[in-house]
FIKE-973972 format. One record per atom (N, C-alpha, C, CB): residue in three letters; atom name; x, z, y. Coordinates in nm, 4 decimals. Last residue first. Glycine has a CB too. Layout:
N
+-----+----+----------+----------+----------+
!   r !  a !        X !        Z !        Y !
+-----+----+----------+----------+----------+
! ALA ! CA !        X !        Z !        Y !
...
+-----+----+----------+----------+----------+
END
This chain:
60
+-----+----+----------+----------+----------+
!   r !  a !        X !        Z !        Y !
+-----+----+----------+----------+----------+
! UNK !  N !  -3.2910 ! -17.6154 !  -7.0851 !
! UNK ! CA !  -3.2114 ! -17.7301 !  -7.0374 !
! UNK !  C !  -3.0697 ! -17.6928 !  -7.0085 !
! UNK ! CB !  -3.2724 ! -17.7893 !  -6.9140 !
! UNK !  N !  -3.4292 ! -17.3877 !  -7.1390 !
! UNK ! CA !  -3.3715 ! -17.4579 !  -7.2533 !
! UNK !  C !  -3.2805 ! -17.5722 !  -7.2102 !
! UNK ! CB !  -3.4817 ! -17.5112 !  -7.3427 !
! UNK !  N !  -3.5391 ! -17.3119 !  -6.8979 !
! UNK ! CA !  -3.4300 ! -17.2302 !  -6.9528 !
! UNK !  C !  -3.3586 ! -17.3014 !  -7.0657 !
! UNK ! CB !  -3.4832 ! -17.0962 !  -7.0022 !
! UNK !  N !  -3.7425 ! -17.5021 !  -6.8799 !
! UNK ! CA !  -3.6360 ! -17.5008 !  -6.7790 !
! UNK !  C !  -3.5151 ! -17.4228 !  -6.8287 !
! UNK ! CB !  -3.6872 ! -17.4403 !  -6.6473 !
! UNK !  N !  -3.9094 ! -17.4276 !  -7.0900 !
! UNK ! CA !  -3.8401 ! -17.5553 !  -7.0963 !
! UNK !  C !  -3.7253 ! -17.5614 !  -6.9957 !
! UNK ! CB !  -3.9377 ! -17.6693 !  -7.0712 !
! UNK !  N !  -3.9962 ! -17.1813 !  -6.9877 !
! UNK ! CA !  -3.9279 ! -17.1857 !  -7.1174 !
! UNK !  C !  -3.8507 ! -17.3163 !  -7.1320 !
! UNK ! CB !  -4.0292 ! -17.1703 !  -7.2330 !
! UNK !  N !  -4.1278 ! -17.2612 !  -6.7554 !
! UNK ! CA !  -4.0061 ! -17.1790 !  -6.7455 !
! UNK !  C !  -3.9265 ! -17.1807 !  -6.8760 !
! UNK ! CB !  -4.0423 ! -17.0342 !  -6.7086 !
! UNK !  N !  -4.3501 ! -17.3940 !  -6.8652 !
! UNK ! CA !  -4.2524 ! -17.4685 !  -6.7853 !
! UNK !  C !  -4.1203 ! -17.3931 !  -6.7740 !
! UNK ! CB !  -4.3084 ! -17.4967 !  -6.6458 !
! UNK !  N !  -4.4822 ! -17.1736 !  -6.9825 !
! UNK ! CA !  -4.4333 ! -17.2831 !  -7.0664 !
! UNK !  C !  -4.3258 ! -17.3629 !  -6.9922 !
! UNK ! CB !  -4.5500 ! -17.3759 !  -7.1083 !
! UNK !  N !  -4.5400 ! -17.0275 !  -6.7518 !
! UNK ! CA !  -4.4647 ! -16.9656 !  -6.8599 !
! UNK !  C !  -4.4037 ! -17.0729 !  -6.9503 !
! UNK ! CB !  -4.5552 ! -16.8710 !  -6.9415 !
! UNK !  N !  -4.7030 ! -17.2076 !  -6.6157 !
! UNK ! CA !  -4.5739 ! -17.1702 !  -6.5567 !
! UNK !  C !  -4.4833 ! -17.1071 !  -6.6616 !
! UNK ! CB !  -4.5940 ! -17.0730 !  -6.4388 !
! UNK !  N !  -4.9254 ! -17.2041 !  -6.7881 !
! UNK ! CA !  -4.8499 ! -17.3280 !  -6.7703 !
! UNK !  C !  -4.7122 ! -17.3002 !  -6.7105 !
! UNK ! CB !  -4.9274 ! -17.4254 !  -6.6810 !
! UNK !  N !  -5.0034 ! -16.9390 !  -6.7486 !
! UNK ! CA !  -4.9652 ! -16.9835 !  -6.8834 !
! UNK !  C !  -4.8822 ! -17.1110 !  -6.8728 !
! UNK ! CB !  -5.0912 ! -17.0075 !  -6.9726 !
! UNK !  N !  -5.0679 ! -16.9455 !  -6.4793 !
! UNK ! CA !  -4.9601 ! -16.8566 !  -6.5247 !
! UNK !  C !  -4.9118 ! -16.8960 !  -6.6638 !
! UNK ! CB !  -5.0075 ! -16.7100 !  -6.5251 !
! UNK !  N !  -5.2840 ! -17.1232 !  -6.4764 !
! UNK ! CA !  -5.1604 ! -17.1615 !  -6.4069 !
! UNK !  C !  -5.0431 ! -17.0727 !  -6.4485 !
! UNK ! CB !  -5.1803 ! -17.1539 !  -6.2549 !
! UNK !  N !  -5.4801 ! -16.9746 !  -6.6117 !
! UNK ! CA !  -5.4269 ! -17.0961 !  -6.6725 !
! UNK !  C !  -5.2947 ! -17.1370 !  -6.6074 !
! UNK ! CB !  -5.5287 ! -17.2099 !  -6.6613 !
! UNK !  N !  -5.4438 ! -16.6277 !  -6.6256 !
! UNK ! CA !  -5.4752 ! -16.7440 !  -6.5432 !
! UNK !  C !  -5.4086 ! -16.8656 !  -6.6066 !
! UNK ! CB !  -5.4277 ! -16.7240 !  -6.3949 !
! UNK !  N !  -5.5824 ! -16.4203 !  -6.8763 !
! UNK ! CA !  -5.4657 ! -16.4922 !  -6.8266 !
! UNK !  C !  -5.5150 ! -16.6033 !  -6.7354 !
! UNK ! CB !  -5.3789 ! -16.5493 !  -6.9439 !
! UNK !  N !  -5.7095 ! -16.0983 !  -6.9655 !
! UNK ! CA !  -5.7292 ! -16.2345 !  -6.9191 !
! UNK !  C !  -5.5985 ! -16.2899 !  -6.8630 !
! UNK ! CB !  -5.8406 ! -16.2402 !  -6.8129 !
! UNK !  N !  -5.8476 ! -15.8582 !  -7.1689 !
! UNK ! CA !  -5.7223 ! -15.9132 !  -7.1193 !
! UNK !  C !  -5.7444 ! -16.0602 !  -7.0878 !
! UNK ! CB !  -5.6068 ! -15.8943 !  -7.2224 !
! UNK !  N !  -6.1382 ! -15.6822 !  -7.0631 !
! UNK ! CA !  -6.0758 ! -15.7841 !  -7.1497 !
! UNK !  C !  -5.9463 ! -15.8326 !  -7.0872 !
! UNK ! CB !  -6.1719 ! -15.9038 !  -7.1735 !
! UNK !  N !  -6.2666 ! -15.5177 !  -6.8794 !
! UNK ! CA !  -6.2333 ! -15.4627 !  -7.0102 !
! UNK !  C !  -6.1681 ! -15.5602 !  -7.1071 !
! UNK ! CB !  -6.3550 ! -15.4097 !  -7.0720 !
! UNK !  N !  -6.2819 ! -15.6689 !  -6.6491 !
! UNK ! CA !  -6.4061 ! -15.6325 !  -6.7185 !
! UNK !  C !  -6.3778 ! -15.5886 !  -6.8614 !
! UNK ! CB !  -6.5044 ! -15.7504 !  -6.7184 !
! UNK !  N !  -5.9575 ! -15.7545 !  -6.7025 !
! UNK ! CA !  -6.0722 ! -15.7836 !  -6.6164 !
! UNK !  C !  -6.1971 ! -15.7572 !  -6.6986 !
! UNK ! CB !  -6.0690 ! -15.9320 !  -6.5617 !
! UNK !  N !  -5.6249 ! -15.6945 !  -6.7026 !
! UNK ! CA !  -5.7483 ! -15.6504 !  -6.7664 !
! UNK !  C !  -5.8611 ! -15.6708 !  -6.6653 !
! UNK ! CB !  -5.7390 ! -15.4998 !  -6.8136 !
! UNK !  N !  -5.3976 ! -15.9731 !  -6.6860 !
! UNK ! CA !  -5.4622 ! -15.8557 !  -6.6280 !
! UNK !  C !  -5.5835 ! -15.8204 !  -6.7122 !
! UNK ! CB !  -5.5029 ! -15.8807 !  -6.4799 !
! UNK !  N !  -5.0727 ! -16.1359 !  -6.7116 !
! UNK ! CA !  -5.2140 ! -16.1168 !  -6.7442 !
! UNK !  C !  -5.2666 ! -15.9913 !  -6.6764 !
! UNK ! CB !  -5.2344 ! -16.1079 !  -6.8968 !
! UNK !  N !  -4.8072 ! -16.3676 !  -6.7480 !
! UNK ! CA !  -4.8709 ! -16.2624 !  -6.6681 !
! UNK !  C !  -5.0197 ! -16.2564 !  -6.7002 !
! UNK ! CB !  -4.8491 ! -16.2869 !  -6.5164 !
! UNK !  N !  -4.7098 ! -16.4461 !  -7.0882 !
! UNK ! CA !  -4.7444 ! -16.4840 !  -6.9505 !
! UNK !  C !  -4.8151 ! -16.3679 !  -6.8799 !
! UNK ! CB !  -4.8345 ! -16.6107 !  -6.9496 !
! UNK !  N !  -4.5018 ! -16.2001 !  -7.2609 !
! UNK ! CA !  -4.6140 ! -16.2945 !  -7.2523 !
! UNK !  C !  -4.6317 ! -16.3410 !  -7.1077 !
! UNK ! CB !  -4.7455 ! -16.2294 !  -7.3050 !
! UNK !  N !  -4.3267 ! -15.9942 !  -7.2886 !
! UNK ! CA !  -4.2722 ! -16.1290 !  -7.2962 !
! UNK !  C !  -4.3801 ! -16.2373 !  -7.2894 !
! UNK ! CB !  -4.1931 ! -16.1444 !  -7.4234 !
! UNK !  N !  -4.3907 ! -15.7263 !  -7.3186 !
! UNK ! CA !  -4.3623 ! -15.7757 !  -7.1839 !
! UNK !  C !  -4.3055 ! -15.9168 !  -7.1818 !
! UNK ! CB !  -4.2667 ! -15.6833 !  -7.1157 !
! UNK !  N !  -4.4777 ! -15.6220 !  -7.5563 !
! UNK ! CA !  -4.3328 ! -15.6267 !  -7.5347 !
! UNK !  C !  -4.2947 ! -15.6733 !  -7.3942 !
! UNK ! CB !  -4.2692 ! -15.7181 !  -7.6367 !
! UNK !  N !  -4.7560 ! -15.6598 !  -7.5267 !
! UNK ! CA !  -4.7023 ! -15.5249 !  -7.5457 !
! UNK !  C !  -4.5526 ! -15.5203 !  -7.5135 !
! UNK ! CB !  -4.7269 ! -15.4775 !  -7.6902 !
! UNK !  N !  -4.7627 ! -15.9394 !  -7.5189 !
! UNK ! CA !  -4.8088 ! -15.8618 !  -7.4033 !
! UNK !  C !  -4.7494 ! -15.7217 !  -7.4098 !
! UNK ! CB !  -4.9644 ! -15.8552 !  -7.3986 !
! UNK !  N !  -4.6739 ! -15.9915 !  -7.7781 !
! UNK ! CA !  -4.5944 ! -16.0381 !  -7.6643 !
! UNK !  C !  -4.6334 ! -15.9630 !  -7.5373 !
! UNK ! CB !  -4.6123 ! -16.1898 !  -7.6441 !
! UNK !  N !  -4.8916 ! -15.8877 !  -7.9172 !
! UNK ! CA !  -4.7607 ! -15.8233 !  -7.9314 !
! UNK !  C !  -4.6684 ! -15.8651 !  -7.8161 !
! UNK ! CB !  -4.6964 ! -15.8596 !  -8.0683 !
! UNK !  N !  -5.0850 ! -16.0735 !  -7.8426 !
! UNK ! CA !  -5.1046 ! -15.9321 !  -7.8070 !
! UNK !  C !  -4.9721 ! -15.8566 !  -7.8166 !
! UNK ! CB !  -5.2111 ! -15.8662 !  -7.8993 !
! UNK !  N !  -4.9728 ! -16.2973 !  -7.9656 !
! UNK ! CA !  -4.9818 ! -16.2938 !  -7.8196 !
! UNK !  C !  -5.0025 ! -16.1501 !  -7.7724 !
! UNK ! CB !  -5.0971 ! -16.3846 !  -7.7692 !
! UNK !  N !  -5.0049 ! -16.2205 !  -8.2324 !
! UNK ! CA !  -4.8702 ! -16.2436 !  -8.1796 !
! UNK !  C !  -4.8701 ! -16.2408 !  -8.0270 !
! UNK ! CB !  -4.8152 ! -16.3779 !  -8.2300 !
! UNK !  N !  -5.2834 ! -16.2105 !  -8.2501 !
! UNK ! CA !  -5.2053 ! -16.0873 !  -8.2700 !
! UNK !  C !  -5.0633 ! -16.1029 !  -8.2165 !
! UNK ! CB !  -5.2010 ! -16.0497 !  -8.4193 !
! UNK !  N !  -5.3538 ! -16.4806 !  -8.2176 !
! UNK ! CA !  -5.3903 ! -16.3830 !  -8.1140 !
! UNK !  C !  -5.3118 ! -16.2526 !  -8.1274 !
! UNK ! CB !  -5.5398 ! -16.3537 !  -8.1202 !
! UNK !  N !  -5.0668 ! -16.6805 !  -8.3132 !
! UNK ! CA !  -5.1916 ! -16.6107 !  -8.3454 !
! UNK !  C !  -5.2275 ! -16.5176 !  -8.2287 !
! UNK ! CB !  -5.1782 ! -16.5297 !  -8.4799 !
! UNK !  N !  -4.9550 ! -16.9810 !  -8.1420 !
! UNK ! CA !  -4.9352 ! -16.8471 !  -8.1991 !
! UNK !  C !  -5.0702 ! -16.7901 !  -8.2395 !
! UNK ! CB !  -4.8636 ! -16.7523 !  -8.0978 !
! UNK !  N !  -4.9494 ! -17.1985 !  -7.9736 !
! UNK ! CA !  -4.9273 ! -17.2178 !  -8.1167 !
! UNK !  C !  -4.8959 ! -17.0879 !  -8.1884 !
! UNK ! CB !  -4.8152 ! -17.3160 !  -8.1389 !
! UNK !  N !  -5.0183 ! -17.1755 !  -7.7123 !
! UNK ! CA !  -4.8784 ! -17.1487 !  -7.7465 !
! UNK !  C !  -4.8480 ! -17.1706 !  -7.8943 !
! UNK ! CB !  -4.8429 ! -17.0071 !  -7.7086 !
! UNK !  N !  -5.2920 ! -17.2315 !  -7.7192 !
! UNK ! CA !  -5.2048 ! -17.3130 !  -7.6319 !
! UNK !  C !  -5.0584 ! -17.2976 !  -7.6702 !
! UNK ! CB !  -5.2241 ! -17.2737 !  -7.4844 !
! UNK !  N !  -5.3821 ! -17.0280 !  -7.8888 !
! UNK ! CA !  -5.3969 ! -17.1674 !  -7.9290 !
! UNK !  C !  -5.3018 ! -17.2564 !  -7.8492 !
! UNK ! CB !  -5.5424 ! -17.2138 !  -7.9100 !
! UNK !  N !  -5.3230 ! -16.8061 !  -7.7269 !
! UNK ! CA !  -5.2622 ! -16.8195 !  -7.8599 !
! UNK !  C !  -5.2686 ! -16.9644 !  -7.9068 !
! UNK ! CB !  -5.3328 ! -16.7272 !  -7.9621 !
! UNK !  N !  -5.4941 ! -16.8510 !  -7.5146 !
! UNK ! CA !  -5.3489 ! -16.8564 !  -7.4924 !
! UNK !  C !  -5.2770 ! -16.8749 !  -7.6252 !
! UNK ! CB !  -5.2987 ! -16.7277 !  -7.4215 !
! UNK !  N !  -5.7381 ! -16.8111 !  -7.6450 !
! UNK ! CA !  -5.7100 ! -16.9388 !  -7.5789 !
! UNK !  C !  -5.5600 ! -16.9573 !  -7.5581 !
! UNK ! CB !  -5.7834 ! -16.9468 !  -7.4440 !
! UNK !  N !  -5.7178 ! -16.5454 !  -7.7285 !
! UNK ! CA !  -5.7319 ! -16.6514 !  -7.8308 !
! UNK !  C !  -5.7019 ! -16.7888 !  -7.7721 !
! UNK ! CB !  -5.8743 ! -16.6505 !  -7.8907 !
! UNK !  N !  -5.7067 ! -16.4100 !  -7.4813 !
! UNK ! CA !  -5.5897 ! -16.4111 !  -7.5697 !
! UNK !  C !  -5.6006 ! -16.5243 !  -7.6719 !
! UNK ! CB !  -5.5750 ! -16.2753 !  -7.6419 !
! UNK !  N !  -5.8754 ! -16.6239 !  -7.2401 !
! UNK ! CA !  -5.8662 ! -16.5072 !  -7.3269 !
! UNK !  C !  -5.7413 ! -16.5191 !  -7.4145 !
! UNK ! CB !  -5.9941 ! -16.4930 !  -7.4144 !
! UNK !  N !  -5.8346 ! -16.7423 !  -6.9066 !
! UNK ! CA !  -5.8217 ! -16.7616 !  -7.0500 !
! UNK !  C !  -5.8173 ! -16.6276 !  -7.1218 !
! UNK ! CB !  -5.6967 ! -16.8432 !  -7.0821 !
! UNK !  N !  -5.9827 ! -16.8828 !  -6.6203 !
! UNK ! CA !  -5.9354 ! -16.7627 !  -6.6876 !
! UNK !  C !  -5.9402 ! -16.7844 !  -6.8380 !
! UNK ! CB !  -6.0198 ! -16.6395 !  -6.6472 !
! UNK !  N !  -5.8779 ! -17.1352 !  -6.3995 !
! UNK ! CA !  -5.9591 ! -17.1012 !  -6.5161 !
! UNK !  C !  -5.8986 ! -16.9765 !  -6.5792 !
! UNK ! CB !  -5.9657 ! -17.2204 !  -6.6192 !
! UNK !  N !  -5.8288 ! -17.0653 !  -6.0516 !
! UNK ! CA !  -5.7784 ! -17.0948 !  -6.1860 !
! UNK !  C !  -5.8824 ! -17.0608 !  -6.2918 !
! UNK ! CB !  -5.6487 ! -17.0175 !  -6.2130 !
! UNK !  N !  -6.0471 ! -17.1872 !  -5.7919 !
! UNK ! CA !  -5.9813 ! -17.0794 !  -5.8664 !
! UNK !  C !  -5.9354 ! -17.1289 !  -6.0035 !
! UNK ! CB !  -6.0763 ! -16.9589 !  -5.8823 !
! UNK !  N !  -5.9893 ! -17.4192 !  -5.5374 !
! UNK ! CA !  -6.0608 ! -17.3872 !  -5.6600 !
! UNK !  C !  -5.9802 ! -17.2830 !  -5.7383 !
! UNK ! CB !  -6.0852 ! -17.5156 !  -5.7458 !
+-----+----+----------+----------+----------+
END
């Protein structure tokens, strides 16, 4: 089964950030992996979860 695709607003909610902050993270290269699909920035749910898991792994 394919990953659910998330918009910036969905990722922002998951990370506790504003959509503008997530857009800035994308610009700086510090956001979860994403792609432009049909003219919209999209994130795979598994990439967002991996991003969160990596942050906790680095904190240990």
